[in-house]
N, CA, C and O atoms as a CHARMM CRD file, in Angstrom:
* protein
*
  320
    1    1 MET  N     97.09100 118.69300 143.90100 PROA 1      0.00000
    2    1 MET  CA    95.73100 118.20000 144.02400 PROA 1      0.00000
    3    1 MET  C     94.93500 118.60400 142.78200 PROA 1      0.00000
    4    1 MET  O     94.98100 119.76300 142.37000 PROA 1      0.00000
    5    2 PRO  N     94.19800 117.65000 142.17600 PROA 2      0.00000
    6    2 PRO  CA    93.42800 117.96400 140.96900 PROA 2      0.00000
    7    2 PRO  C     92.30000 118.94300 141.26900 PROA 2      0.00000
    8    2 PRO  O     91.77100 118.96800 142.38000 PROA 2      0.00000
    9    3 LYS  N     91.93900 119.73400 140.29200 PROA 3      0.00000
   10    3 LYS  CA    90.82500 120.65400 140.42900 PROA 3      0.00000
   11    3 LYS  C     89.52000 119.86600 140.36500 PROA 3      0.00000
   12    3 LYS  O     89.41600 118.87400 139.64300 PROA 3      0.00000
   13    4 SER  N     88.54400 120.31200 141.11300 PROA 4      0.00000
   14    4 SER  CA    87.24000 119.66700 141.02600 PROA 4      0.00000
   15    4 SER  C     86.32200 120.52200 140.16600 PROA 4      0.00000
   16    4 SER  O     86.55400 121.71800 139.98700 PROA 4      0.00000
   17    5 GLY  N     85.28500 119.89900 139.64000 PROA 5      0.00000
   18    5 GLY  CA    84.32700 120.62400 138.83300 PROA 5      0.00000
   19    5 GLY  C     84.84500 121.01400 137.46800 PROA 5      0.00000
   20    5 GLY  O     84.38500 122.00600 136.90200 PROA 5      0.00000
   21    6 THR  N     85.78900 120.26700 136.92000 PROA 6      0.00000
   22    6 THR  CA    86.36200 120.62700 135.63000 PROA 6      0.00000
   23    6 THR  C     85.70600 119.91800 134.45600 PROA 6      0.00000
   24    6 THR  O     86.05200 120.18300 133.30500 PROA 6      0.00000
   25    7 ALA  N     84.76700 119.02200 134.72600 PROA 7      0.00000
   26    7 ALA  CA    84.12400 118.30300 133.62600 PROA 7      0.00000
   27    7 ALA  C     82.61500 118.33900 133.80000 PROA 7      0.00000
   28    7 ALA  O     82.10600 118.34000 134.92100 PROA 7      0.00000
   29    8 GLU  N     81.91800 118.36700 132.69900 PROA 8      0.00000
   30    8 GLU  CA    80.47200 118.36600 132.76600 PROA 8      0.00000
   31    8 GLU  C     79.92200 116.94600 132.67300 PROA 8      0.00000
   32    8 GLU  O     79.06900 116.56500 133.47500 PROA 8      0.00000
   33    9 GLU  N     80.38800 116.16900 131.72200 PROA 9      0.00000
   34    9 GLU  CA    79.86300 114.83500 131.50300 PROA 9      0.00000
   35    9 GLU  C     80.56200 113.76700 132.33600 PROA 9      0.00000
   36    9 GLU  O     79.90500 112.87000 132.86500 PROA 9      0.00000
   37   10 HSD  N     81.86500 113.85000 132.45900 PROA 10     0.00000
   38   10 HSD  CA    82.63800 112.85300 133.18400 PROA 10     0.00000
   39   10 HSD  C     82.98100 113.37700 134.57000 PROA 10     0.00000
   40   10 HSD  O     83.17500 114.57700 134.75900 PROA 10     0.00000
   41   11 SER  N     83.05400 112.47300 135.53000 PROA 11     0.00000
   42   11 SER  CA    83.51500 112.87600 136.85200 PROA 11     0.00000
   43   11 SER  C     85.01800 113.12300 136.77400 PROA 11     0.00000
   44   11 SER  O     85.66200 112.76800 135.78700 PROA 11     0.00000
   45   12 GLU  N     85.56400 113.72500 137.80900 PROA 12     0.00000
   46   12 GLU  CA    86.98500 114.06200 137.80600 PROA 12     0.00000
   47   12 GLU  C     87.85400 112.83000 137.55100 PROA 12     0.00000
   48   12 GLU  O     88.84900 112.91400 136.83000 PROA 12     0.00000
   49   13 ALA  N     87.49000 111.69200 138.13400 PROA 13     0.00000
   50   13 ALA  CA    88.28100 110.47400 137.97400 PROA 13     0.00000
   51   13 ALA  C     88.22200 109.93400 136.54900 PROA 13     0.00000
   52   13 ALA  O     89.09700 109.17000 136.14100 PROA 13     0.00000
   53   14 GLU  N     87.20800 110.32100 135.79600 PROA 14     0.00000
   54   14 GLU  CA    87.02700 109.77200 134.45400 PROA 14     0.00000
   55   14 GLU  C     87.59400 110.64700 133.34800 PROA 14     0.00000
   56   14 GLU  O     87.64200 110.21800 132.19500 PROA 14     0.00000
   57   15 ILE  N     88.02300 111.85700 133.66600 PROA 15     0.00000
   58   15 ILE  CA    88.55500 112.73100 132.62300 PROA 15     0.00000
   59   15 ILE  C     89.74700 112.04100 131.95900 PROA 15     0.00000
   60   15 ILE  O     90.70500 111.64600 132.62300 PROA 15     0.00000
   61   16 GLY  N     89.66600 111.90800 130.64400 PROA 16     0.00000
   62   16 GLY  CA    90.74100 111.27300 129.90800 PROA 16     0.00000
   63   16 GLY  C     90.59100 109.77300 129.74400 PROA 16     0.00000
   64   16 GLY  O     91.40300 109.14000 129.07000 PROA 16     0.00000
   65   17 GLN  N     89.55800 109.19200 130.35300 PROA 17     0.00000
   66   17 GLN  CA    89.33200 107.75800 130.21100 PROA 17     0.00000
   67   17 GLN  C     88.25800 107.52100 129.15600 PROA 17     0.00000
   68   17 GLN  O     87.10100 107.90100 129.33800 PROA 17     0.00000
   69   18 VAL  N     88.64900 106.89200 128.05500 PROA 18     0.00000
   70   18 VAL  CA    87.71100 106.62000 126.97600 PROA 18     0.00000
   71   18 VAL  C     86.82200 105.45700 127.39700 PROA 18     0.00000
   72   18 VAL  O     87.29400 104.35400 127.67000 PROA 18     0.00000
   73   19 ARG  N     85.53200 105.73200 127.44200 PROA 19     0.00000
   74   19 ARG  CA    84.53300 104.72600 127.80900 PROA 19     0.00000
   75   19 ARG  C     83.40000 104.77500 126.80900 PROA 19     0.00000
   76   19 ARG  O     83.39800 105.61000 125.90500 PROA 19     0.00000
   77   20 GLY  N     82.44400 103.88900 126.96500 PROA 20     0.00000
   78   20 GLY  CA    81.31300 103.84300 126.04500 PROA 20     0.00000
   79   20 GLY  C     80.53200 105.13500 125.95800 PROA 20     0.00000
   80   20 GLY  O     79.99700 105.46600 124.90000 PROA 20     0.00000
   81   21 LYS  N     80.45600 105.87800 127.06400 PROA 21     0.00000
   82   21 LYS  CA    79.68500 107.12200 127.06600 PROA 21     0.00000
   83   21 LYS  C     80.49100 108.34400 126.63700 PROA 21     0.00000
   84   21 LYS  O     79.94100 109.44200 126.54900 PROA 21     0.00000
   85   22 THR  N     81.76500 108.17500 126.37400 PROA 22     0.00000
   86   22 THR  CA    82.61200 109.29400 125.94400 PROA 22     0.00000
   87   22 THR  C     82.12100 109.82400 124.60000 PROA 22     0.00000
   88   22 THR  O     81.89500 109.05800 123.66400 PROA 22     0.00000
   89   23 THR  N     81.95900 111.13700 124.51900 PROA 23     0.00000
   90   23 THR  CA    81.47400 111.75100 123.27800 PROA 23     0.00000
   91   23 THR  C     82.63800 112.29300 122.45200 PROA 23     0.00000
   92   23 THR  O     83.75600 112.44800 122.94300 PROA 23     0.00000
   93   24 PHE  N     82.34500 112.57300 121.19300 PROA 24     0.00000
   94   24 PHE  CA    83.36000 113.17800 120.33300 PROA 24     0.00000
   95   24 PHE  C     83.75400 114.55300 120.88200 PROA 24     0.00000
   96   24 PHE  O     84.92200 114.93700 120.82000 PROA 24     0.00000
   97   25 GLY  N     82.78800 115.28200 121.41300 PROA 25     0.00000
   98   25 GLY  CA    83.07900 116.59300 121.98500 PROA 25     0.00000
   99   25 GLY  C     84.05900 116.50600 123.14300 PROA 25     0.00000
  100   25 GLY  O     84.94200 117.35400 123.27300 PROA 25     0.00000
  101   26 GLU  N     83.91500 115.49400 123.98400 PROA 26     0.00000
  102   26 GLU  CA    84.83900 115.31300 125.10200 PROA 26     0.00000
  103   26 GLU  C     86.24500 115.00700 124.60200 PROA 26     0.00000
  104   26 GLU  O     87.22300 115.54600 125.12000 PROA 26     0.00000
  105   27 LEU  N     86.34400 114.14800 123.60400 PROA 27     0.00000
  106   27 LEU  CA    87.66500 113.83800 123.04500 PROA 27     0.00000
  107   27 LEU  C     88.34000 115.11100 122.53600 PROA 27     0.00000
  108   27 LEU  O     89.52500 115.33600 122.77900 PROA 27     0.00000
  109   28 LEU  N     87.57900 115.93000 121.83700 PROA 28     0.00000
  110   28 LEU  CA    88.12600 117.18900 121.31800 PROA 28     0.00000
  111   28 LEU  C     88.51500 118.11800 122.46700 PROA 28     0.00000
  112   28 LEU  O     89.55200 118.77900 122.41200 PROA 28     0.00000
  113   29 ASP  N     87.68100 118.16700 123.50400 PROA 29     0.00000
  114   29 ASP  CA    87.98900 118.99700 124.68100 PROA 29     0.00000
  115   29 ASP  C     89.26800 118.54400 125.36700 PROA 29     0.00000
  116   29 ASP  O     90.00300 119.35900 125.92500 PROA 29     0.00000
  117   30 TRP  N     89.52900 117.25900 125.32500 PROA 30     0.00000
  118   30 TRP  CA    90.73900 116.70600 125.95700 PROA 30     0.00000
  119   30 TRP  C     91.98300 116.99200 125.11600 PROA 30     0.00000
  120   30 TRP  O     93.10500 116.78000 125.57500 PROA 30     0.00000
  121   31 GLY  N     91.78600 117.47500 123.88300 PROA 31     0.00000
  122   31 GLY  CA    92.91600 117.80000 123.03400 PROA 31     0.00000
  123   31 GLY  C     93.20900 116.78400 121.94900 PROA 31     0.00000
  124   31 GLY  O     94.21000 116.90000 121.24300 PROA 31     0.00000
  125   32 VAL  N     92.34000 115.78000 121.80700 PROA 32     0.00000
  126   32 VAL  CA    92.50900 114.80400 120.72500 PROA 32     0.00000
  127   32 VAL  C     92.05300 115.48200 119.43600 PROA 32     0.00000
  128   32 VAL  O     90.96200 116.05100 119.38600 PROA 32     0.00000
  129   33 SER  N     92.87600 115.42500 118.40400 PROA 33     0.00000
  130   33 SER  CA    92.53700 116.11800 117.15800 PROA 33     0.00000
  131   33 SER  C     91.48300 115.35600 116.35700 PROA 33     0.00000
  132   33 SER  O     91.33000 114.14100 116.48600 PROA 33     0.00000
  133   34 LYS  N     90.77300 116.10000 115.53800 PROA 34     0.00000
  134   34 LYS  CA    89.78400 115.51000 114.62900 PROA 34     0.00000
  135   34 LYS  C     90.44700 114.44500 113.76700 PROA 34     0.00000
  136   34 LYS  O     89.86800 113.38600 113.52500 PROA 34     0.00000
  137   35 GLU  N     91.65800 114.72600 113.30600 PROA 35     0.00000
  138   35 GLU  CA    92.37700 113.79600 112.43800 PROA 35     0.00000
  139   35 GLU  C     92.69500 112.48700 113.16700 PROA 35     0.00000
  140   35 GLU  O     92.57100 111.40500 112.59300 PROA 35     0.00000
  141   36 GLU  N     93.10600 112.59000 114.43500 PROA 36     0.00000
  142   36 GLU  CA    93.41100 111.37800 115.21100 PROA 36     0.00000
  143   36 GLU  C     92.16100 110.52700 115.42200 PROA 36     0.00000
  144   36 GLU  O     92.21500 109.29900 115.35900 PROA 36     0.00000
  145   37 ILE  N     91.04400 111.18900 115.67200 PROA 37     0.00000
  146   37 ILE  CA    89.78100 110.46300 115.86300 PROA 37     0.00000
  147   37 ILE  C     89.38500 109.76600 114.57300 PROA 37     0.00000
  148   37 ILE  O     89.01800 108.59100 114.58300 PROA 37     0.00000
  149   38 GLU  N     89.46000 110.49100 113.46000 PROA 38     0.00000
  150   38 GLU  CA    89.08300 109.91300 112.16900 PROA 38     0.00000
  151   38 GLU  C     90.01300 108.77700 111.76700 PROA 38     0.00000
  152   38 GLU  O     89.58000 107.80600 111.14700 PROA 38     0.00000
  153   39 GLN  N     91.28800 108.89500 112.11800 PROA 39     0.00000
  154   39 GLN  CA    92.22900 107.81600 111.80700 PROA 39     0.00000
  155   39 GLN  C     91.86300 106.55200 112.59100 PROA 39     0.00000
  156   39 GLN  O     91.91200 105.44800 112.04900 PROA 39     0.00000
  157   40 ALA  N     91.50000 106.71400 113.85800 PROA 40     0.00000
  158   40 ALA  CA    91.12200 105.55900 114.68400 PROA 40     0.00000
  159   40 ALA  C     89.83800 104.90300 114.17100 PROA 40     0.00000
  160   40 ALA  O     89.71300 103.67800 114.17800 PROA 40     0.00000
  161   41 LEU  N     88.89100 105.72400 113.72800 PROA 41     0.00000
  162   41 LEU  CA    87.59800 105.22000 113.25700 PROA 41     0.00000
  163   41 LEU  C     87.64800 104.69400 111.83000 PROA 41     0.00000
  164   41 LEU  O     86.94200 103.74800 111.48000 PROA 41     0.00000
  165   42 GLY  N     88.48300 105.31200 111.01400 PROA 42     0.00000
  166   42 GLY  CA    88.47300 105.00700 109.58600 PROA 42     0.00000
  167   42 GLY  C     87.28700 105.65000 108.89400 PROA 42     0.00000
  168   42 GLY  O     86.95500 105.29900 107.76200 PROA 42     0.00000
  169   43 LEU  N     86.64400 106.60000 109.58000 PROA 43     0.00000
  170   43 LEU  CA    85.46200 107.30600 109.06500 PROA 43     0.00000
  171   43 LEU  C     85.51600 108.75600 109.52900 PROA 43     0.00000
  172   43 LEU  O     86.28400 109.09000 110.43100 PROA 43     0.00000
  173   44 PRO  N     84.69900 109.62700 108.91400 PROA 44     0.00000
  174   44 PRO  CA    84.62800 111.00700 109.40200 PROA 44     0.00000
  175   44 PRO  C     84.10900 111.05000 110.84200 PROA 44     0.00000
  176   44 PRO  O     83.33700 110.18500 111.25700 PROA 44     0.00000
  177   45 ILE  N     84.53200 112.04400 111.58300 PROA 45     0.00000
  178   45 ILE  CA    84.13200 112.22000 112.97200 PROA 45     0.00000
  179   45 ILE  C     82.62200 112.44800 113.07500 PROA 45     0.00000
  180   45 ILE  O     82.01200 113.03200 112.17900 PROA 45     0.00000
  181   46 GLY  N     82.03600 111.98700 114.16300 PROA 46     0.00000
  182   46 GLY  CA    80.62000 112.21300 114.41400 PROA 46     0.00000
  183   46 GLY  C     80.38900 113.56300 115.06900 PROA 46     0.00000
  184   46 GLY  O     81.34000 114.28700 115.36600 PROA 46     0.00000
  185   47 LYS  N     79.11800 113.90400 115.29500 PROA 47     0.00000
  186   47 LYS  CA    78.77300 115.16900 115.94900 PROA 47     0.00000
  187   47 LYS  C     79.24400 115.15100 117.40000 PROA 47     0.00000
  188   47 LYS  O     79.34900 114.08900 118.01400 PROA 47     0.00000
  189   48 ALA  N     79.52200 116.32300 117.93800 PROA 48     0.00000
  190   48 ALA  CA    80.11200 116.47400 119.27100 PROA 48     0.00000
  191   48 ALA  C     79.34300 115.74300 120.37100 PROA 48     0.00000
  192   48 ALA  O     79.96000 115.18100 121.27600 PROA 48     0.00000
  193   49 GLY  N     78.01900 115.74000 120.31200 PROA 49     0.00000
  194   49 GLY  CA    77.21700 115.15200 121.37800 PROA 49     0.00000
  195   49 GLY  C     76.99800 113.65100 121.27200 PROA 49     0.00000
  196   49 GLY  O     76.38600 113.05900 122.16100 PROA 49     0.00000
  197   50 ILE  N     77.47600 113.02800 120.21900 PROA 50     0.00000
  198   50 ILE  CA    77.28700 111.58900 120.02000 PROA 50     0.00000
  199   50 ILE  C     78.39200 110.82200 120.73000 PROA 50     0.00000
  200   50 ILE  O     79.56200 111.19800 120.66300 PROA 50     0.00000
  201   51 SER  N     78.01300 109.74300 121.41200 PROA 51     0.00000
  202   51 SER  CA    79.04400 108.91800 122.04800 PROA 51     0.00000
  203   51 SER  C     79.77800 108.12300 120.97200 PROA 51     0.00000
  204   51 SER  O     79.20300 107.72400 119.95900 PROA 51     0.00000
  205   52 VAL  N     81.04700 107.91100 121.22100 PROA 52     0.00000
  206   52 VAL  CA    81.86300 107.16100 120.27300 PROA 52     0.00000
  207   52 VAL  C     81.30700 105.75100 120.11800 PROA 52     0.00000
  208   52 VAL  O     81.27200 105.21200 119.01100 PROA 52     0.00000
  209   53 ARG  N     80.87700 105.16000 121.20900 PROA 53     0.00000
  210   53 ARG  CA    80.34000 103.79300 121.16000 PROA 53     0.00000
  211   53 ARG  C     79.09200 103.72300 120.27000 PROA 53     0.00000
  212   53 ARG  O     78.97800 102.83000 119.43100 PROA 53     0.00000
  213   54 ASP  N     78.15300 104.66700 120.45300 PROA 54     0.00000
  214   54 ASP  CA    76.93900 104.67600 119.62800 PROA 54     0.00000
  215   54 ASP  C     77.28200 104.87300 118.15800 PROA 54     0.00000
  216   54 ASP  O     76.68300 104.24400 117.28600 PROA 54     0.00000
  217   55 TYR  N     78.24700 105.74800 117.88500 PROA 55     0.00000
  218   55 TYR  CA    78.68600 105.98400 116.51200 PROA 55     0.00000
  219   55 TYR  C     79.24500 104.69000 115.91400 PROA 55     0.00000
  220   55 TYR  O     78.95900 104.34800 114.76600 PROA 55     0.00000
  221   56 CYS  N     80.03600 103.98800 116.70200 PROA 56     0.00000
  222   56 CYS  CA    80.61300 102.72800 116.22500 PROA 56     0.00000
  223   56 CYS  C     79.52300 101.71400 115.91800 PROA 56     0.00000
  224   56 CYS  O     79.55600 101.05800 114.87700 PROA 56     0.00000
  225   57 ILE  N     78.55700 101.58400 116.82000 PROA 57     0.00000
  226   57 ILE  CA    77.45000 100.64500 116.61000 PROA 57     0.00000
  227   57 ILE  C     76.69200 100.99200 115.33200 PROA 57     0.00000
  228   57 ILE  O     76.39400 100.11800 114.51800 PROA 57     0.00000
  229   58 ASP  N     76.38500 102.27500 115.16800 PROA 58     0.00000
  230   58 ASP  CA    75.63200 102.73000 113.99400 PROA 58     0.00000
  231   58 ASP  C     76.38500 102.50200 112.68300 PROA 58     0.00000
  232   58 ASP  O     75.77200 102.39000 111.62200 PROA 58     0.00000
  233   59 ASN  N     77.72000 102.43200 112.76000 PROA 59     0.00000
  234   59 ASN  CA    78.53000 102.28800 111.55100 PROA 59     0.00000
  235   59 ASN  C     79.18900 100.91600 111.42000 PROA 59     0.00000
  236   59 ASN  O     80.07300 100.73100 110.58400 PROA 59     0.00000
  237   60 GLY  N     78.76500  99.96000 112.23700 PROA 60     0.00000
  238   60 GLY  CA    79.26900  98.59200 112.12600 PROA 60     0.00000
  239   60 GLY  C     80.73100  98.43000 112.52300 PROA 60     0.00000
  240   60 GLY  O     81.42700  97.55300 112.01100 PROA 60     0.00000
  241   61 ILE  N     81.19500  99.28400 113.44400 PROA 61     0.00000
  242   61 ILE  CA    82.57600  99.21400 113.92000 PROA 61     0.00000
  243   61 ILE  C     82.56200  98.64700 115.33300 PROA 61     0.00000
  244   61 ILE  O     81.71200  99.01500 116.14400 PROA 61     0.00000
  245   62 GLU  N     83.47900  97.77200 115.62300 PROA 62     0.00000
  246   62 GLU  CA    83.61300  97.23900 116.98000 PROA 62     0.00000
  247   62 GLU  C     84.27800  98.29800 117.85300 PROA 62     0.00000
  248   62 GLU  O     85.42600  98.67000 117.60900 PROA 62     0.00000
  249   63 PHE  N     83.56300  98.79100 118.87600 PROA 63     0.00000
  250   63 PHE  CA    84.08300  99.86000 119.74100 PROA 63     0.00000
  251   63 PHE  C     85.43700  99.49700 120.33200 PROA 63     0.00000
  252   63 PHE  O     86.32600 100.34300 120.43000 PROA 63     0.00000
  253   64 SER  N     85.58900  98.24900 120.72100 PROA 64     0.00000
  254   64 SER  CA    86.84600  97.83600 121.36400 PROA 64     0.00000
  255   64 SER  C     88.04400  97.99000 120.43400 PROA 64     0.00000
  256   64 SER  O     89.17400  98.12000 120.90500 PROA 64     0.00000
  257   65 THR  N     87.81700  97.97700 119.12600 PROA 65     0.00000
  258   65 THR  CA    88.93700  98.12100 118.19100 PROA 65     0.00000
  259   65 THR  C     89.43000  99.55900 118.08400 PROA 65     0.00000
  260   65 THR  O     90.59300  99.78600 117.75000 PROA 65     0.00000
  261   66 VAL  N     88.56300 100.53500 118.36100 PROA 66     0.00000
  262   66 VAL  CA    88.98100 101.93800 118.28600 PROA 66     0.00000
  263   66 VAL  C     89.28100 102.52900 119.65900 PROA 66     0.00000
  264   66 VAL  O     89.97100 103.54400 119.76200 PROA 66     0.00000
  265   67 LYS  N     88.77300 101.90700 120.70200 PROA 67     0.00000
  266   67 LYS  CA    88.95400 102.44100 122.05400 PROA 67     0.00000
  267   67 LYS  C     90.43600 102.59300 122.40500 PROA 67     0.00000
  268   67 LYS  O     90.83500 103.62100 122.95200 PROA 67     0.00000
  269   68 GLY  N     91.24400 101.59600 122.10200 PROA 68     0.00000
  270   68 GLY  CA    92.66400 101.64800 122.43400 PROA 68     0.00000
  271   68 GLY  C     93.38300 102.80000 121.75400 PROA 68     0.00000
  272   68 GLY  O     94.17700 103.50000 122.38300 PROA 68     0.00000
  273   69 ALA  N     93.10800 102.99800 120.47300 PROA 69     0.00000
  274   69 ALA  CA    93.74500 104.09200 119.73300 PROA 69     0.00000
  275   69 ALA  C     93.29100 105.44200 120.26900 PROA 69     0.00000
  276   69 ALA  O     94.09300 106.36900 120.38500 PROA 69     0.00000
  277   70 LEU  N     92.01100 105.55600 120.59400 PROA 70     0.00000
  278   70 LEU  CA    91.50300 106.81700 121.13300 PROA 70     0.00000
  279   70 LEU  C     92.04700 107.07500 122.53400 PROA 70     0.00000
  280   70 LEU  O     92.34000 108.21600 122.89000 PROA 70     0.00000
  281   71 GLN  N     92.18300 106.00900 123.33200 PROA 71     0.00000
  282   71 GLN  CA    92.73700 106.16400 124.67200 PROA 71     0.00000
  283   71 GLN  C     94.18800 106.62900 124.60100 PROA 71     0.00000
  284   71 GLN  O     94.60900 107.50000 125.36200 PROA 71     0.00000
  285   72 GLU  N     94.94000 106.04500 123.68700 PROA 72     0.00000
  286   72 GLU  CA    96.33700 106.43900 123.51000 PROA 72     0.00000
  287   72 GLU  C     96.43400 107.91000 123.10200 PROA 72     0.00000
  288   72 GLU  O     97.27700 108.64600 123.61400 PROA 72     0.00000
  289   73 ALA  N     95.56900 108.33100 122.18100 PROA 73     0.00000
  290   73 ALA  CA    95.56800 109.72400 121.73100 PROA 73     0.00000
  291   73 ALA  C     95.16000 110.66200 122.87100 PROA 73     0.00000
  292   73 ALA  O     95.72900 111.74400 123.02000 PROA 73     0.00000
  293   74 ALA  N     94.17800 110.25000 123.67100 PROA 74     0.00000
  294   74 ALA  CA    93.74400 111.07000 124.81200 PROA 74     0.00000
  295   74 ALA  C     94.84800 111.18300 125.84400 PROA 74     0.00000
  296   74 ALA  O     95.10500 112.26800 126.36500 PROA 74     0.00000
  297   75 ASP  N     95.50200 110.07200 126.14400 PROA 75     0.00000
  298   75 ASP  CA    96.60100 110.08500 127.11500 PROA 75     0.00000
  299   75 ASP  C     97.70100 111.04300 126.65600 PROA 75     0.00000
  300   75 ASP  O     98.21400 111.84100 127.44000 PROA 75     0.00000
  301   76 GLN  N     98.04900 110.94800 125.38900 PROA 76     0.00000
  302   76 GLN  CA    99.10500 111.79800 124.84600 PROA 76     0.00000
  303   76 GLN  C     98.69000 113.26600 124.88600 PROA 76     0.00000
  304   76 GLN  O     99.49100 114.12500 125.25500 PROA 76     0.00000
  305   77 ALA  N     97.45200 113.56000 124.51300 PROA 77     0.00000
  306   77 ALA  CA    96.97700 114.94600 124.48500 PROA 77     0.00000
  307   77 ALA  C     96.93900 115.54600 125.89900 PROA 77     0.00000
  308   77 ALA  O     97.31700 116.70100 126.09200 PROA 77     0.00000
  309   78 LEU  N     96.49200 114.77600 126.86800 PROA 78     0.00000
  310   78 LEU  CA    96.35300 115.28300 128.22500 PROA 78     0.00000
  311   78 LEU  C     97.69100 115.38700 128.97000 PROA 78     0.00000
  312   78 LEU  O     97.80300 116.10500 129.96300 PROA 78     0.00000
  313   79 ASN  N     98.68400 114.67500 128.48500 PROA 79     0.00000
  314   79 ASN  CA    99.98400 114.71900 129.13100 PROA 79     0.00000
  315   79 ASN  C    100.93000 115.72700 128.48900 PROA 79     0.00000
  316   79 ASN  O    102.09700 115.81500 128.87100 PROA 79     0.00000
  317   80 ASN  N    100.43400 116.48500 127.51600 PROA 80     0.00000
  318   80 ASN  CA   101.25800 117.52600 126.86100 PROA 80     0.00000
  319   80 ASN  C    100.91800 118.88700 127.40300 PROA 80     0.00000
  320   80 ASN  O    101.50300 119.88400 126.97800 PROA 80     0.00000
């Protein structure tokens, strides 16, 4: 049975699911490396409290193009 109360921003069901509100800090907490995030974005990582979606909008990147790569990295990190 999964532990409850393990996330501050995401509910238990959302841990590891990259969504528009997912922040860089959450990705790092899940075990996704800074390098993996930067590779997916093609840009330096944003501040921990910024959502990936907002960062993408601010930098002219289509969120849907990086979401898949970040989801794959999160899945891999959480399953190790």
